[in-house]
Backbone of each chain as ProteinMPNN parsed JSONL, in Angstrom:
{"seq_chain_A": "MSPEANLGDNVIDTVTAVFLVAGALMSLAAAVGLLRFPDLLSRMHAATKPQVLGLFLLLAAIGLQMRTWWVWPVLLVAWIFQLLTVPVSAHMVGRSGYRTKHMHRELLSSDDLEAVVQKAAKSARDEASNG", "coords_chain_A": {"N_chain_A": [[104.406, 167.599, 170.8], [107.565, 167.94, 169.329], [108.787, 170.581, 167.134], [110.747, 169.698, 165.393], [110.398, 166.912, 165.097], [107.93, 167.021, 163.905], [108.575, 168.233, 161.489], [110.19, 166.234, 160.407], [108.277, 164.199, 160.11], [106.674, 165.414, 158.144], [108.463, 165.508, 156.008], [108.873, 162.755, 155.586], [106.288, 161.992, 154.925], [105.934, 163.41, 152.552], [107.896, 162.258, 150.884], [106.873, 159.689, 150.839], [104.447, 160.15, 149.517], [105.37, 160.925, 146.996], [106.645, 158.539, 146.187], [104.456, 156.794, 146.117], [102.795, 157.89, 144.112], [104.547, 157.801, 141.944], [104.997, 155.025, 141.756], [102.426, 154.183, 141.092], [102.206, 155.413, 138.64], [104.0, 153.872, 137.184], [102.503, 151.563, 136.727], [100.529, 152.642, 135.079], [102.13, 153.364, 132.906], [102.885, 150.836, 132.04], [100.41, 149.867, 131.171], [99.792, 151.647, 129.107], [101.927, 151.074, 127.423], [101.302, 148.386, 126.852], [99.031, 148.76, 125.32], [99.901, 150.301, 123.16], [102.27, 149.403, 121.958], [103.706, 147.504, 119.225], [104.2, 144.651, 119.034], [104.659, 141.381, 120.629], [107.174, 141.172, 121.946], [108.05, 143.815, 122.438], [105.954, 144.632, 124.002], [106.428, 143.036, 126.236], [108.638, 144.31, 127.24], [107.479, 146.701, 128.206], [105.856, 145.673, 130.17], [107.408, 144.995, 132.368], [107.837, 147.155, 134.003], [105.941, 147.925, 136.211], [106.23, 145.596, 137.628], [108.767, 145.35, 138.764], [110.22, 147.923, 139.307], [108.032, 149.539, 140.017], [106.885, 147.996, 142.094], [108.999, 148.112, 143.888], [109.088, 150.863, 144.584], [106.574, 151.156, 145.824], [106.722, 149.364, 147.981], [108.789, 150.55, 149.403], [107.461, 152.867, 150.138], [105.54, 151.809, 151.92], [107.285, 150.878, 153.93], [108.323, 153.333, 154.777], [106.087, 154.568, 155.862], [105.266, 152.921, 157.964], [107.047, 153.165, 160.058], [108.561, 151.34, 161.571], [111.194, 148.994, 162.244], [111.18, 146.247, 161.833], [109.619, 145.63, 159.691], [110.932, 146.055, 157.353], [112.704, 143.843, 156.492], [110.729, 141.964, 155.701], [109.489, 143.275, 153.585], [111.679, 143.392, 151.904], [112.035, 140.685, 151.374], [109.729, 140.169, 149.896], [110.265, 141.743, 147.643], [112.638, 140.638, 146.658], [111.843, 138.032, 146.027], [110.11, 138.682, 143.961], [111.953, 139.725, 142.122], [113.303, 137.334, 141.564], [111.383, 135.671, 140.416], [110.105, 136.986, 138.303], [111.915, 137.15, 136.011], [111.84, 134.429, 135.254], [109.224, 133.874, 134.297], [109.18, 135.774, 132.282], [111.178, 134.823, 130.634], [110.056, 132.361, 129.803], [107.716, 133.224, 128.489], [108.806, 134.861, 126.488], [110.37, 133.021, 125.116], [108.481, 131.112, 124.103], [107.03, 132.942, 122.662], [108.86, 133.626, 120.682], [109.236, 131.171, 119.405], [106.688, 130.654, 118.389], [106.439, 132.707, 116.676], [105.3, 135.232, 117.344], [105.898, 138.01, 116.705], [107.39, 140.963, 115.269], [109.55, 140.564, 112.849], [110.998, 142.363, 111.372], [111.436, 144.466, 113.049], [113.493, 143.817, 114.715], [116.843, 144.427, 115.669], [119.025, 142.768, 115.905], [119.419, 139.222, 115.827], [120.151, 136.731, 117.712], [119.232, 134.282, 118.279], [118.268, 132.9, 116.122], [120.022, 131.282, 114.591], [120.598, 129.221, 116.352], [118.065, 128.078, 116.701], [117.533, 127.215, 114.074], [119.572, 125.311, 113.779], [118.856, 123.435, 115.722], [116.406, 122.605, 114.692], [117.279, 121.479, 112.322], [118.891, 119.312, 113.218], [116.916, 117.867, 114.473], [115.395, 117.158, 112.271], [117.247, 115.513, 110.944], [117.539, 113.439, 112.771], [114.971, 112.389, 112.611], [114.887, 111.52, 109.949], [116.94, 109.653, 109.899], [116.265, 107.82, 111.88]], "CA_chain_A": [[105.349, 167.106, 169.792], [108.534, 169.002, 169.004], [108.701, 170.972, 165.737], [111.658, 168.926, 164.558], [109.749, 165.648, 164.76], [106.875, 167.339, 162.98], [109.196, 168.454, 160.185], [110.59, 164.922, 159.898], [107.066, 163.538, 159.628], [106.269, 166.011, 156.882], [109.364, 165.062, 154.957], [108.602, 161.335, 155.285], [105.006, 161.916, 154.22], [106.095, 163.887, 151.161], [108.602, 161.231, 150.121], [105.939, 158.579, 150.627], [103.466, 160.51, 148.481], [106.03, 160.873, 145.7], [106.848, 157.128, 145.833], [103.182, 156.172, 145.784], [102.327, 158.354, 142.795], [105.469, 157.291, 140.913], [104.731, 153.602, 141.594], [101.18, 154.013, 140.328], [102.465, 155.814, 137.238], [104.623, 152.745, 136.508], [101.428, 150.685, 136.235], [99.898, 153.288, 133.942], [103.062, 153.252, 131.792], [102.784, 149.48, 131.515], [99.142, 149.71, 130.451], [99.911, 152.39, 127.841], [102.804, 150.264, 126.571], [100.563, 147.203, 126.366], [98.065, 149.146, 124.309], [100.416, 151.021, 121.998], [103.42, 148.761, 121.308], [103.166, 146.697, 118.11], [104.279, 143.172, 119.081], [104.783, 140.773, 121.954], [108.462, 141.404, 122.624], [108.099, 145.188, 122.976], [104.988, 144.693, 125.138], [107.089, 142.468, 127.396], [109.488, 145.371, 127.802], [106.65, 147.625, 128.97], [105.197, 145.006, 131.311], [108.275, 144.796, 133.509], [107.96, 148.342, 134.85], [105.289, 147.847, 137.536], [106.578, 144.382, 138.345], [110.032, 145.504, 139.527], [110.447, 149.275, 139.842], [106.82, 149.991, 140.694], [106.746, 147.296, 143.375], [110.029, 148.635, 144.815], [108.674, 152.178, 145.102], [105.423, 151.037, 146.73], [107.167, 148.741, 149.204], [109.52, 151.555, 150.146], [106.476, 153.76, 150.741], [105.004, 151.116, 153.102], [108.288, 150.901, 154.973], [108.435, 154.679, 155.353], [104.888, 154.929, 156.621], [105.013, 152.126, 159.16], [107.931, 153.666, 161.135], [109.134, 150.265, 162.369], [112.311, 148.412, 161.524], [111.039, 144.846, 161.518], [108.845, 145.42, 158.469], [111.798, 146.16, 156.156], [113.097, 142.541, 155.944], [109.62, 141.299, 155.019], [109.345, 143.934, 152.289], [112.825, 142.974, 151.083], [111.787, 139.319, 150.907], [108.739, 140.239, 148.825], [110.848, 142.293, 146.426], [113.635, 139.69, 146.103], [111.146, 136.941, 145.335], [109.626, 139.209, 142.701], [113.104, 139.776, 141.23], [113.69, 136.0, 141.141], [110.366, 134.964, 139.646], [109.718, 137.694, 137.076], [112.687, 136.687, 134.839], [111.443, 133.075, 134.815], [108.045, 133.958, 133.459], [109.509, 136.545, 131.075], [111.936, 133.917, 129.765], [109.182, 131.375, 129.169], [106.841, 133.873, 127.533], [109.598, 135.31, 125.338], [110.798, 131.832, 124.348], [107.41, 130.558, 123.28], [106.674, 133.948, 121.702], [109.788, 133.519, 119.571], [109.012, 129.912, 118.663], [105.425, 130.726, 117.678], [106.546, 133.851, 115.751], [104.446, 136.361, 117.683], [106.719, 139.22, 116.761], [107.691, 141.562, 113.959], [110.981, 140.282, 112.71], [111.691, 143.512, 110.801], [111.758, 145.439, 114.108], [114.655, 143.377, 115.451], [118.112, 144.912, 115.107], [119.856, 141.579, 115.749], [118.68, 138.037, 116.235], [121.16, 135.724, 118.006], [118.606, 132.976, 118.564], [117.799, 132.232, 114.935], [120.954, 130.232, 114.183], [120.427, 128.1, 117.266], [116.795, 127.401, 116.412], [117.679, 126.507, 112.811], [120.412, 124.143, 113.998], [118.076, 122.431, 116.475], [115.398, 122.051, 113.783], [117.977, 120.61, 111.351], [119.283, 118.071, 113.868], [115.692, 117.114, 114.715], [115.032, 116.55, 110.985], [118.185, 114.427, 110.669], [117.155, 112.351, 113.648], [113.737, 111.787, 112.108], [115.137, 110.811, 108.687], [117.782, 108.489, 110.148], [115.644, 106.81, 112.731]], "C_chain_A": [[106.296, 168.255, 169.41], [108.424, 169.379, 167.52], [109.616, 170.167, 164.828], [111.027, 167.602, 164.126], [108.635, 165.886, 163.75], [107.419, 167.532, 161.563], [109.622, 167.132, 159.556], [109.397, 164.157, 159.38], [106.616, 164.084, 158.292], [107.147, 165.546, 155.733], [109.087, 163.627, 154.549], [107.288, 161.212, 154.528], [105.147, 162.371, 152.75], [106.831, 162.851, 150.308], [107.685, 160.063, 149.839], [104.947, 158.9, 149.509], [104.104, 160.44, 147.104], [106.227, 159.415, 145.263], [105.547, 156.487, 145.399], [102.715, 156.584, 144.391], [103.225, 157.833, 141.697], [105.229, 155.794, 140.687], [103.454, 153.339, 140.841], [101.383, 154.39, 138.892], [103.183, 154.703, 136.467], [103.552, 151.813, 135.938], [100.755, 151.301, 135.011], [100.795, 153.203, 132.702], [102.997, 151.864, 131.187], [101.522, 149.303, 130.694], [99.205, 150.437, 129.109], [100.828, 151.633, 126.874], [102.114, 149.036, 126.007], [99.639, 147.587, 125.215], [98.707, 149.663, 123.028], [101.572, 150.297, 121.271], [102.929, 147.706, 120.305], [103.21, 145.187, 118.309], [104.609, 142.713, 120.483], [106.07, 141.174, 122.666], [108.547, 142.83, 123.19], [107.07, 145.363, 124.076], [105.603, 144.073, 126.416], [108.006, 143.48, 128.078], [108.648, 146.319, 128.669], [106.131, 146.95, 130.239], [106.086, 144.853, 132.523], [108.33, 145.993, 134.449], [107.232, 148.237, 136.182], [105.745, 146.631, 138.329], [107.822, 144.546, 139.189], [110.145, 146.89, 140.137], [109.23, 149.781, 140.601], [106.639, 149.332, 142.052], [107.78, 147.825, 144.373], [109.589, 149.965, 145.418], [107.538, 152.047, 146.102], [105.821, 150.367, 148.028], [107.977, 149.705, 150.062], [108.559, 152.537, 150.809], [105.858, 153.127, 151.986], [106.01, 151.195, 154.245], [108.448, 152.277, 155.617], [107.251, 155.012, 156.247], [104.766, 154.162, 157.915], [105.889, 152.524, 160.328], [108.439, 152.551, 162.047], [110.224, 149.621, 161.551], [112.027, 146.993, 161.075], [110.335, 144.614, 160.195], [109.734, 145.433, 157.24], [112.262, 144.798, 155.654], [111.971, 141.84, 155.192], [109.402, 141.924, 153.618], [110.47, 143.52, 151.343], [112.613, 141.574, 150.531], [110.778, 139.35, 149.742], [109.392, 140.742, 147.515], [111.844, 141.315, 145.798], [112.941, 138.51, 145.424], [110.594, 137.432, 144.002], [110.772, 139.263, 141.681], [113.486, 138.41, 140.74], [112.683, 135.379, 140.219], [109.979, 135.661, 138.336], [110.569, 137.278, 135.864], [112.284, 135.312, 134.341], [110.263, 133.157, 133.89], [108.346, 134.734, 132.196], [110.282, 135.67, 130.102], [111.003, 132.95, 129.049], [108.27, 132.029, 128.145], [107.597, 134.313, 126.299], [110.018, 134.132, 124.459], [109.643, 131.325, 123.486], [106.873, 131.633, 122.318], [107.57, 133.925, 120.482], [109.456, 132.298, 118.727], [107.712, 129.971, 117.881], [105.333, 131.971, 116.801], [105.534, 134.949, 116.031], [105.293, 137.625, 117.789], [106.919, 139.723, 115.333], [109.178, 141.45, 113.731], [111.726, 141.506, 112.135], [112.026, 144.553, 111.849], [113.008, 145.048, 114.869], [115.904, 143.98, 114.814], [119.108, 143.784, 115.031], [119.105, 140.414, 116.333], [119.703, 136.913, 116.451], [120.553, 134.339, 118.129], [118.303, 132.195, 117.295], [118.676, 131.066, 114.534], [120.767, 128.998, 115.06], [119.151, 127.32, 116.959], [116.878, 126.611, 115.091], [118.472, 125.234, 112.965], [119.645, 123.039, 114.718], [117.051, 121.779, 115.54], [116.057, 121.098, 112.794], [118.348, 119.285, 111.98], [118.05, 117.22, 114.168], [115.253, 116.427, 113.424], [115.92, 115.349, 110.662], [117.836, 113.2, 111.51], [115.928, 111.605, 113.087], [114.017, 110.972, 110.839], [116.001, 109.559, 108.925], [117.038, 107.411, 110.907], [114.285, 106.479, 112.169]], "O_chain_A": [[105.865, 169.389, 169.199], [107.997, 168.546, 166.72], [109.32, 169.969, 163.65], [111.102, 167.214, 162.96], [108.412, 165.073, 162.854], [106.832, 167.076, 160.581], [109.453, 166.915, 158.356], [109.476, 163.527, 158.325], [106.222, 163.326, 157.406], [106.667, 165.233, 154.644], [109.062, 163.293, 153.364], [107.18, 160.419, 153.593], [104.555, 161.787, 151.843], [106.453, 162.591, 149.166], [107.702, 159.502, 148.743], [104.641, 158.054, 148.668], [103.486, 159.965, 146.151], [106.001, 159.086, 144.098], [105.517, 155.726, 144.432], [102.296, 155.748, 143.591], [102.741, 157.457, 140.629], [105.254, 155.338, 139.544], [103.374, 152.403, 140.046], [100.805, 153.769, 138.001], [103.015, 154.583, 135.254], [103.674, 151.333, 134.811], [100.447, 150.611, 134.039], [100.308, 152.998, 131.59], [103.046, 151.714, 129.966], [101.547, 148.665, 129.642], [98.736, 149.919, 128.095], [100.558, 151.555, 125.675], [102.304, 148.681, 124.844], [99.483, 146.833, 124.255], [98.153, 149.499, 121.941], [101.818, 150.561, 120.094], [101.88, 147.093, 120.501], [102.334, 144.489, 117.799], [104.811, 143.514, 121.396], [106.052, 141.48, 123.858], [109.056, 143.03, 124.293], [107.279, 146.158, 124.992], [105.332, 144.528, 127.527], [108.136, 143.51, 129.302], [109.077, 146.695, 129.759], [105.987, 147.604, 131.271], [105.581, 144.604, 133.618], [108.816, 145.871, 135.573], [107.862, 148.447, 137.219], [105.663, 146.623, 139.557], [107.921, 143.928, 140.249], [110.164, 147.025, 141.361], [109.352, 150.369, 141.675], [106.292, 149.987, 143.035], [107.483, 147.971, 145.559], [109.704, 150.169, 146.626], [107.526, 152.741, 147.119], [105.321, 150.747, 149.087], [107.875, 149.692, 151.288], [108.813, 152.993, 151.924], [105.666, 153.806, 152.995], [105.658, 151.529, 155.376], [108.676, 152.393, 156.821], [107.41, 155.668, 157.276], [104.218, 154.685, 158.885], [105.535, 152.26, 161.477], [108.723, 152.816, 163.215], [110.208, 149.679, 160.322], [112.557, 146.554, 160.054], [110.432, 143.527, 159.626], [109.361, 144.894, 156.198], [112.221, 144.59, 154.442], [112.21, 141.197, 154.17], [109.168, 141.228, 152.63], [110.254, 143.323, 150.147], [112.956, 141.289, 149.384], [110.949, 138.655, 148.741], [109.106, 140.233, 146.431], [111.899, 141.17, 144.577], [113.387, 138.04, 144.377], [110.603, 136.693, 143.018], [110.591, 138.895, 140.52], [113.956, 138.286, 139.608], [113.059, 134.629, 139.318], [109.575, 135.005, 137.376], [110.015, 137.069, 134.785], [112.369, 135.039, 133.143], [110.283, 132.574, 132.806], [107.825, 134.398, 131.133], [110.078, 135.752, 128.891], [111.128, 132.735, 127.843], [108.058, 131.483, 127.063], [107.102, 134.164, 125.182], [110.024, 134.224, 123.231], [109.803, 131.132, 122.28], [106.32, 131.293, 121.272], [107.11, 134.175, 119.368], [109.401, 132.37, 117.499], [107.632, 129.39, 116.799], [104.274, 132.263, 116.244], [104.971, 135.535, 115.107], [105.383, 138.231, 118.857], [106.66, 139.027, 114.351], [109.97, 142.161, 114.349], [112.922, 141.674, 112.371], [112.825, 145.45, 111.58], [113.546, 145.87, 115.61], [116.022, 144.044, 113.591], [119.983, 143.817, 114.166], [118.264, 140.576, 117.217], [120.082, 136.224, 115.504], [121.267, 133.337, 118.089], [118.1, 130.982, 117.347], [118.18, 129.996, 114.181], [120.777, 127.869, 114.569], [119.139, 126.089, 116.953], [116.368, 125.495, 114.992], [118.132, 124.202, 112.385], [119.762, 121.862, 114.377], [116.846, 120.566, 115.581], [115.501, 120.053, 112.457], [118.153, 118.235, 111.367], [118.12, 115.992, 114.123], [114.801, 115.282, 113.443], [115.449, 114.317, 110.182], [117.84, 112.071, 111.018], [115.865, 110.375, 113.092], [113.47, 109.884, 110.659], [115.829, 108.54, 108.256], [117.171, 106.224, 110.607], [113.573, 105.644, 112.728]]}, "seq_chain_B": "MMQIVLAVTAVILSLAAAGAILRIARGPSLLDRVLASDVLLAILGAALCIDMAVNRHLNNLMLLVALSVVGFIGSVTVARFVADRREQTHES", "coords_chain_B": {"N_chain_B": [[96.917, 165.127, 153.192], [97.523, 162.513, 152.484], [95.064, 161.516, 151.727], [94.551, 162.818, 149.327], [96.61, 161.756, 147.788], [95.771, 159.115, 147.804], [93.409, 159.279, 146.288], [94.403, 160.181, 143.808], [96.175, 158.084, 143.057], [94.318, 156.017, 142.945], [92.765, 156.742, 140.71], [94.773, 156.609, 138.741], [95.528, 153.893, 138.857], [93.137, 152.678, 138.213], [92.771, 153.471, 135.54], [95.041, 152.182, 134.484], [94.424, 149.475, 134.996], [92.167, 149.251, 133.415], [93.322, 149.564, 130.877], [94.945, 147.242, 130.786], [93.01, 145.238, 130.95], [91.655, 145.749, 128.626], [93.641, 144.998, 126.794], [93.75, 142.298, 127.417], [91.229, 141.502, 126.531], [91.363, 142.128, 123.816], [93.811, 141.388, 122.727], [95.862, 140.02, 120.238], [97.106, 137.478, 120.354], [97.448, 134.484, 122.4], [99.635, 134.714, 124.119], [99.94, 137.447, 124.419], [97.708, 137.982, 125.942], [98.303, 136.568, 128.266], [100.511, 137.993, 129.157], [99.331, 140.491, 129.614], [97.644, 139.783, 131.667], [99.469, 139.242, 133.638], [100.418, 141.816, 134.077], [98.072, 142.917, 135.075], [97.927, 141.536, 137.476], [100.193, 142.644, 138.72], [99.24, 145.259, 138.984], [97.177, 144.873, 140.771], [98.665, 144.067, 143.031], [99.967, 146.472, 143.434], [97.822, 148.083, 144.2], [97.191, 146.878, 146.638], [99.506, 147.493, 148.083], [99.368, 150.303, 148.137], [97.06, 150.699, 149.632], [97.901, 149.658, 152.104], [100.0, 151.419, 152.695], [98.79, 153.959, 152.851], [96.73, 153.684, 154.743], [98.123, 152.715, 156.858], [98.43, 149.998, 157.83], [99.227, 146.444, 158.08], [97.87, 144.329, 156.963], [97.739, 143.098, 154.489], [100.214, 142.149, 153.905], [101.374, 139.567, 153.941], [99.861, 138.376, 151.933], [100.852, 139.81, 149.779], [103.544, 138.99, 149.721], [103.112, 136.283, 149.14], [101.921, 136.532, 146.62], [104.107, 137.503, 145.156], [105.7, 135.3, 145.282], [104.353, 133.078, 144.073], [103.215, 134.146, 141.809], [104.197, 133.862, 139.222], [103.702, 131.385, 138.223], [101.416, 130.822, 136.74], [101.74, 132.161, 134.2], [104.038, 130.93, 133.318], [103.152, 128.296, 133.034], [101.176, 128.531, 131.033], [102.727, 129.556, 128.942], [104.409, 127.444, 128.53], [102.798, 125.478, 127.393], [101.701, 126.564, 125.176], [100.71, 126.485, 121.771], [101.503, 126.609, 118.279], [99.1, 127.411, 116.194], [98.654, 128.689, 113.856], [98.839, 129.037, 110.271], [100.644, 130.536, 108.666], [103.089, 133.214, 109.141], [102.547, 135.853, 111.531], [100.674, 138.692, 110.736], [99.981, 141.516, 111.66]], "CA_chain_B": [[97.673, 164.898, 151.984], [97.431, 161.1, 152.084], [93.789, 161.254, 151.049], [94.698, 163.262, 147.95], [97.442, 160.746, 147.12], [94.949, 157.919, 147.605], [92.486, 159.526, 145.165], [95.17, 160.258, 142.558], [96.642, 156.744, 142.687], [93.163, 155.201, 142.59], [92.431, 157.046, 139.334], [95.84, 156.087, 137.855], [95.491, 152.425, 138.812], [91.931, 152.288, 137.472], [93.095, 153.605, 134.088], [95.993, 151.129, 134.113], [93.711, 148.213, 134.946], [91.324, 149.262, 132.211], [94.178, 149.28, 129.719], [95.369, 145.854, 130.813], [91.838, 144.397, 130.639], [91.42, 145.931, 127.177], [94.575, 144.177, 126.061], [93.345, 140.891, 127.589], [90.056, 141.211, 125.698], [91.603, 142.323, 122.395], [95.113, 140.881, 122.394], [95.763, 139.094, 119.101], [97.558, 136.116, 120.63], [97.316, 134.019, 123.781], [100.73, 135.186, 124.933], [99.633, 138.828, 124.766], [96.74, 137.965, 127.034], [99.015, 136.131, 129.483], [101.35, 139.121, 129.581], [98.459, 141.52, 130.162], [97.108, 139.374, 132.983], [100.583, 139.47, 134.57], [100.387, 143.251, 134.41], [96.908, 143.122, 135.932], [98.322, 141.072, 138.807], [101.074, 143.668, 139.288], [98.418, 146.423, 139.371], [96.475, 144.493, 142.003], [99.637, 144.175, 144.111], [100.22, 147.898, 143.685], [96.683, 148.595, 144.951], [97.324, 146.384, 148.006], [100.599, 148.28, 148.671], [98.939, 151.688, 148.404], [96.127, 150.629, 150.735], [98.652, 149.485, 153.344], [100.802, 152.608, 153.009], [97.958, 155.119, 153.182], [95.983, 153.448, 155.991], [99.109, 152.298, 157.868], [98.262, 148.674, 158.425], [100.009, 145.455, 157.365], [97.045, 143.142, 156.817], [97.893, 142.453, 153.2], [101.633, 141.969, 153.587], [101.618, 138.172, 153.61], [99.264, 138.163, 150.608], [101.762, 140.403, 148.821], [104.691, 138.074, 149.615], [102.679, 135.081, 148.448], [101.771, 136.907, 145.228], [105.401, 137.626, 144.458], [106.342, 133.987, 145.178], [103.695, 132.132, 143.191], [102.505, 134.801, 140.717], [104.75, 133.596, 137.908], [103.447, 129.993, 137.799], [100.383, 130.797, 135.705], [102.239, 132.52, 132.89], [104.987, 129.891, 132.885], [102.403, 127.123, 132.557], [100.535, 128.814, 129.725], [103.77, 129.709, 127.921], [104.992, 126.118, 128.226], [101.916, 124.634, 126.615], [101.094, 127.259, 124.021], [101.076, 125.87, 120.507], [101.319, 127.483, 117.131], [98.035, 126.84, 115.375], [98.482, 129.437, 112.618], [99.51, 128.445, 109.137], [101.81, 131.323, 108.301], [103.492, 134.152, 110.176], [101.565, 136.799, 112.011], [100.811, 139.966, 110.002], [99.062, 142.61, 112.049]], "C_chain_B": [[97.542, 163.433, 151.52], [96.146, 160.794, 151.356], [93.845, 161.698, 149.578], [95.505, 162.226, 147.145], [96.623, 159.494, 146.822], [94.034, 158.1, 146.389], [93.237, 159.496, 143.831], [95.606, 158.86, 142.109], [95.479, 155.815, 142.323], [92.775, 155.448, 141.142], [93.457, 156.435, 138.395], [95.734, 154.578, 137.726], [94.241, 151.943, 138.095], [92.158, 152.388, 135.983], [94.021, 152.474, 133.646], [95.303, 149.772, 134.027], [92.813, 148.122, 133.761], [92.135, 148.961, 130.97], [94.579, 147.819, 129.639], [94.205, 144.943, 130.432], [91.493, 144.518, 129.157], [92.372, 145.054, 126.356], [94.252, 142.677, 126.229], [92.196, 140.57, 126.655], [90.426, 141.225, 124.229], [92.726, 141.438, 121.9], [95.152, 139.797, 121.339], [96.182, 137.661, 119.433], [97.357, 135.779, 122.091], [98.42, 134.571, 124.673], [100.552, 136.663, 125.302], [98.664, 138.884, 125.946], [97.415, 137.538, 128.35], [99.846, 137.288, 130.039], [100.483, 140.211, 130.211], [97.876, 141.09, 131.493], [98.21, 139.423, 134.041], [100.607, 140.916, 135.024], [99.205, 143.573, 135.337], [97.207, 142.657, 137.353], [99.231, 142.085, 139.485], [100.281, 144.88, 139.755], [97.646, 146.124, 140.65], [97.414, 144.564, 143.202], [99.93, 145.638, 144.45], [99.057, 148.516, 144.504], [96.739, 148.138, 146.404], [98.367, 147.223, 148.747], [100.103, 149.664, 149.067], [97.933, 151.722, 149.577], [96.86, 150.511, 152.054], [99.391, 150.772, 153.698], [99.944, 153.78, 153.465], [97.267, 154.907, 154.532], [96.85, 152.898, 157.113], [98.724, 151.026, 158.591], [99.052, 147.676, 157.575], [99.219, 144.181, 157.12], [97.339, 142.381, 155.548], [99.329, 141.997, 152.912], [101.942, 140.532, 153.181], [101.027, 137.789, 152.258], [100.219, 138.659, 149.518], [102.966, 139.507, 148.607], [104.314, 136.838, 148.818], [102.458, 135.362, 146.945], [103.089, 136.946, 144.502], [106.082, 136.261, 144.39], [105.682, 133.145, 144.111], [103.08, 132.793, 141.958], [102.966, 134.414, 139.34], [104.308, 132.225, 137.373], [102.431, 129.94, 136.654], [100.937, 131.097, 134.331], [103.257, 131.515, 132.395], [104.231, 128.701, 132.33], [101.796, 127.367, 131.188], [101.599, 128.89, 128.645], [104.378, 128.35, 127.567], [104.103, 125.339, 127.276], [101.262, 125.347, 125.454], [101.613, 126.614, 122.742], [100.782, 126.803, 119.354], [100.304, 126.845, 116.205], [97.888, 127.573, 114.041], [99.289, 128.826, 111.497], [100.759, 129.213, 108.779], [102.061, 132.398, 109.385], [102.449, 135.216, 110.358], [101.763, 138.124, 111.317], [99.81, 140.971, 110.479], [99.727, 143.443, 113.161]], "O_chain_B": [[97.462, 163.156, 150.323], [96.11, 159.932, 150.479], [93.271, 161.052, 148.701], [95.159, 161.869, 146.019], [96.745, 158.889, 145.757], [93.898, 157.195, 145.565], [92.79, 158.883, 142.861], [95.438, 158.49, 140.947], [95.637, 154.925, 141.488], [92.486, 154.502, 140.409], [93.102, 155.823, 137.387], [95.835, 154.035, 136.626], [94.274, 150.905, 137.433], [91.78, 151.486, 135.235], [93.83, 151.879, 132.586], [95.557, 149.002, 133.101], [92.686, 147.062, 133.148], [91.701, 148.198, 130.106], [94.561, 147.221, 128.563], [94.386, 143.986, 129.679], [91.098, 143.547, 128.513], [91.973, 144.447, 125.362], [94.452, 141.888, 125.306], [92.168, 139.5, 126.049], [89.886, 140.436, 123.453], [92.644, 140.824, 120.836], [94.536, 138.747, 121.519], [95.654, 136.72, 118.841], [97.125, 136.659, 122.921], [98.184, 134.865, 125.845], [100.967, 137.083, 126.382], [98.791, 139.729, 126.832], [97.124, 138.089, 129.411], [99.872, 137.522, 131.247], [100.86, 140.791, 131.229], [97.635, 141.928, 132.362], [97.919, 139.624, 135.22], [100.794, 141.207, 136.205], [99.319, 144.386, 136.254], [96.797, 143.299, 138.32], [99.076, 142.365, 140.674], [100.595, 145.47, 140.79], [97.477, 146.994, 141.505], [97.032, 145.054, 144.264], [100.118, 145.989, 145.614], [99.279, 149.354, 145.378], [96.386, 148.896, 147.308], [98.151, 147.619, 149.893], [100.37, 150.144, 150.169], [97.949, 152.639, 150.398], [96.501, 151.178, 153.024], [99.412, 151.177, 154.861], [100.334, 154.517, 154.371], [97.215, 155.815, 155.361], [96.353, 152.642, 158.21], [98.696, 150.982, 159.821], [99.497, 148.012, 156.478], [99.785, 143.088, 157.071], [97.21, 141.157, 155.512], [99.626, 141.52, 151.817], [102.666, 140.291, 152.216], [101.603, 136.987, 151.523], [100.378, 138.022, 148.476], [103.379, 139.277, 147.471], [105.059, 136.388, 147.947], [102.775, 134.521, 146.104], [103.195, 136.482, 143.367], [106.95, 136.056, 143.542], [106.384, 132.539, 143.302], [102.483, 132.103, 141.132], [102.232, 134.602, 138.369], [104.514, 131.931, 136.195], [102.555, 129.136, 135.73], [100.644, 130.372, 133.38], [103.345, 131.261, 131.193], [104.6, 128.151, 131.293], [101.885, 126.524, 130.296], [101.412, 128.356, 127.551], [104.811, 128.135, 126.435], [104.611, 124.605, 126.428], [100.365, 124.801, 124.813], [102.783, 126.246, 122.638], [99.919, 127.677, 119.445], [100.597, 125.867, 115.518], [97.107, 127.154, 113.186], [100.304, 128.172, 111.736], [101.824, 128.621, 108.604], [101.353, 132.474, 110.389], [101.6, 135.459, 109.5], [102.877, 138.648, 111.293], [98.854, 141.263, 109.76], [99.139, 144.412, 113.641]]}, "name": "protein", "num_of_chains": 2, "seq": "MSPEANLGDNVIDTVTAVFLVAGALMSLAAAVGLLRFPDLLSRMHAATKPQVLGLFLLLAAIGLQMRTWWVWPVLLVAWIFQLLTVPVSAHMVGRSGYRTKHMHRELLSSDDLEAVVQKAAKSARDEASNGMMQIVLAVTAVILSLAAAGAILRIARGPSLLDRVLASDVLLAILGAALCIDMAVNRHLNNLMLLVALSVVGFIGSVTVARFVADRREQTHES"}
């Protein structure tokens, strides 16, 4: 094996190691955030780290280690599906968290949803009283 | 070097999974538990990724793709049917 190829392997291995440790640290950051943040909405913020950035780092590490080109599209598909599905579940959890008041309202700096919810509740009340 | 990385990431992911499980056990509301179980699923996917990268095989790749496609259905379902059973607002 030529020394240049050896050097390239070392560089790729080092980058892979950095990606792996950083991706694992994203999971740890999410766990610390889950344990330390006060309410549901701020915990949701912490939970997105391993789901998107952590998964990206770890998939890149796989692609670097396998040394083949065909594996990259599969990894890209996995990451893109994660990007498409994570906002859906975050939206549903955040929505029902807001409706069931699992949050500390005094921690919010602005609340654009409250007027909409009040209006919907009022029109629902009107419907009930008229019909 | 890869063996050292494997050991370090195993310790980190074990701590992270312990934290997520603690939040599932403790978590004051159902939505907190759902969120923590989502994080636990992400940690499991991270463990599969690290196993593939360190040992240089692709046995778990299709499982990983399937996880990222269908992993959100559970939390969406629970969030859709969660109901507010408490009398007044949450104070803790």
